[in-house]
C-alpha positions as protocol buffer text, in pm:
chain_id: "A"
residue {
  index: 1
  type: MET
  ca { x: 9384 y: 8934 z: 7086 }
}
residue {
  index: 2
  type: PRO
  ca { x: 9643 y: 8747 z: 7292 }
}
residue {
  index: 3
  type: TRP
  ca { x: 9585 y: 8802 z: 7662 }
}
residue {
  index: 4
  type: GLN
  ca { x: 9932 y: 8956 z: 7709 }
}
residue {
  index: 5
  type: ARG
  ca { x: 9823 y: 9259 z: 7506 }
}
residue {
  index: 6
  type: LYS
  ca { x: 9529 y: 9321 z: 7739 }
}
residue {
  index: 7
  type: ILE
  ca { x: 9729 y: 9347 z: 8063 }
}
residue {
  index: 8
  type: ARG
  ca { x: 9816 y: 9719 z: 8068 }
}
residue {
  index: 9
  type: ARG
  ca { x: 9459 y: 9838 z: 8020 }
}
residue {
  index: 10
  type: LEU
  ca { x: 9333 y: 9600 z: 8290 }
}
residue {
  index: 11
  type: TYR
  ca { x: 9558 y: 9712 z: 8578 }
}
residue {
  index: 12
  type: ASN
  ca { x: 9359 y: 9786 z: 8896 }
}
residue {
  index: 13
  type: MET
  ca { x: 9041 y: 9641 z: 8745 }
}
residue {
  index: 14
  type: PRO
  ca { x: 8841 y: 9330 z: 8839 }
}
residue {
  index: 15
  type: VAL
  ca { x: 8931 y: 9048 z: 8601 }
}
residue {
  index: 16
  type: GLY
  ca { x: 8861 y: 8683 z: 8541 }
}
residue {
  index: 17
  type: VAL
  ca { x: 9158 y: 8461 z: 8458 }
}
residue {
  index: 18
  type: SER
  ca { x: 9125 y: 8123 z: 8290 }
}
residue {
  index: 19
  type: PHE
  ca { x: 9408 y: 7874 z: 8311 }
}
residue {
  index: 20
  type: ILE
  ca { x: 9519 y: 7613 z: 8060 }
}
residue {
  index: 21
  type: ASN
  ca { x: 9417 y: 7337 z: 8307 }
}
residue {
  index: 22
  type: GLY
  ca { x: 9052 y: 7447 z: 8281 }
}
residue {
  index: 23
  type: ARG
  ca { x: 9032 y: 7621 z: 8617 }
}
residue {
  index: 24
  type: GLY
  ca { x: 8999 y: 7992 z: 8678 }
}
residue {
  index: 25
  type: THR
  ca { x: 9015 y: 8272 z: 8932 }
}
residue {
  index: 26
  type: SER
  ca { x: 8903 y: 8629 z: 8969 }
}
residue {
  index: 27
  type: GLY
  ca { x: 9023 y: 8939 z: 9148 }
}
residue {
  index: 28
  type: ILE
  ca { x: 9191 y: 9273 z: 9093 }
}
residue {
  index: 29
  type: LEU
  ca { x: 9484 y: 9274 z: 8850 }
}
residue {
  index: 30
  type: CYS
  ca { x: 9766 y: 9438 z: 9045 }
}
residue {
  index: 31
  type: GLY
  ca { x: 10048 y: 9393 z: 8796 }
}
residue {
  index: 32
  type: ALA
  ca { x: 10264 y: 9174 z: 8580 }
}
residue {
  index: 33
  type: GLN
  ca { x: 10640 y: 9135 z: 8582 }
}
residue {
  index: 34
  type: SER
  ca { x: 10909 y: 8873 z: 8535 }
}
residue {
  index: 35
  type: GLY
  ca { x: 10665 y: 8634 z: 8369 }
}
residue {
  index: 36
  type: GLU
  ca { x: 10412 y: 8645 z: 8653 }
}
residue {
  index: 37
  type: LEU
  ca { x: 10065 y: 8794 z: 8688 }
}
residue {
  index: 38
  type: TYR
  ca { x: 9967 y: 8940 z: 9028 }
}
residue {
  index: 39
  type: ILE
  ca { x: 9601 y: 8912 z: 9129 }
}
residue {
  index: 40
  type: LEU
  ca { x: 9450 y: 9037 z: 9456 }
}
residue {
  index: 41
  type: GLU
  ca { x: 9196 y: 8771 z: 9553 }
}
residue {
  index: 42
  type: TYR
  ca { x: 8929 y: 8770 z: 9823 }
}
residue {
  index: 43
  type: ILE
  ca { x: 8975 y: 8500 z: 10088 }
}
residue {
  index: 44
  type: CYS
  ca { x: 8699 y: 8556 z: 10349 }
}
residue {
  index: 45
  type: GLN
  ca { x: 8556 y: 8825 z: 10576 }
}
residue {
  index: 46
  type: ASP
  ca { x: 8814 y: 9108 z: 10552 }
}
residue {
  index: 47
  type: GLN
  ca { x: 9104 y: 8899 z: 10422 }
}
residue {
  index: 48
  type: PHE
  ca { x: 9264 y: 8929 z: 10079 }
}
residue {
  index: 49
  type: ALA
  ca { x: 9572 y: 8764 z: 9931 }
}
residue {
  index: 50
  type: LEU
  ca { x: 9804 y: 8880 z: 9655 }
}
residue {
  index: 51
  type: LYS
  ca { x: 9866 y: 8571 z: 9444 }
}
residue {
  index: 52
  type: ARG
  ca { x: 10114 y: 8515 z: 9162 }
}
residue {
  index: 53
  type: TYR
  ca { x: 10048 y: 8310 z: 8851 }
}
residue {
  index: 54
  type: ASP
  ca { x: 10306 y: 8212 z: 8595 }
}
residue {
  index: 55
  type: PHE
  ca { x: 10234 y: 8334 z: 8242 }
}
residue {
  index: 56
  type: ASN
  ca { x: 10269 y: 7973 z: 8118 }
}
residue {
  index: 57
  type: GLU
  ca { x: 9961 y: 7875 z: 8325 }
}
residue {
  index: 58
  type: ILE
  ca { x: 9731 y: 8138 z: 8174 }
}
residue {
  index: 59
  type: ASP
  ca { x: 9495 y: 8079 z: 7884 }
}
residue {
  index: 60
  type: ASP
  ca { x: 9308 y: 8413 z: 7886 }
}
residue {
  index: 61
  type: ILE
  ca { x: 9223 y: 8717 z: 8096 }
}
residue {
  index: 62
  type: ASN
  ca { x: 8911 y: 8931 z: 8067 }
}
residue {
  index: 63
  type: PRO
  ca { x: 8761 y: 9231 z: 8246 }
}
residue {
  index: 64
  type: PHE
  ca { x: 8439 y: 9194 z: 8441 }
}
residue {
  index: 65
  type: PRO
  ca { x: 8138 y: 9315 z: 8243 }
}
residue {
  index: 66
  type: PRO
  ca { x: 7937 y: 9611 z: 8372 }
}
residue {
  index: 67
  type: CYS
  ca { x: 7633 y: 9549 z: 8589 }
}
residue {
  index: 68
  type: ASN
  ca { x: 7311 y: 9587 z: 8392 }
}
residue {
  index: 69
  type: ARG
  ca { x: 7019 y: 9653 z: 8622 }
}
């Protein structure tokens, strides 16, 4: 399934994003509009940053799996 079809069901969930350059990031998917994906990422201590990524940079997006203890 193309990653664009996954976006709506992943809002407000922890996700991993892989980019076409081979890098990746993770955070909470806050939204998508105007060709950009908005991810809330952890910086350090109690700091978070809302970052934007252009759709053209994204290879795939997936939800975090559940914790199996």
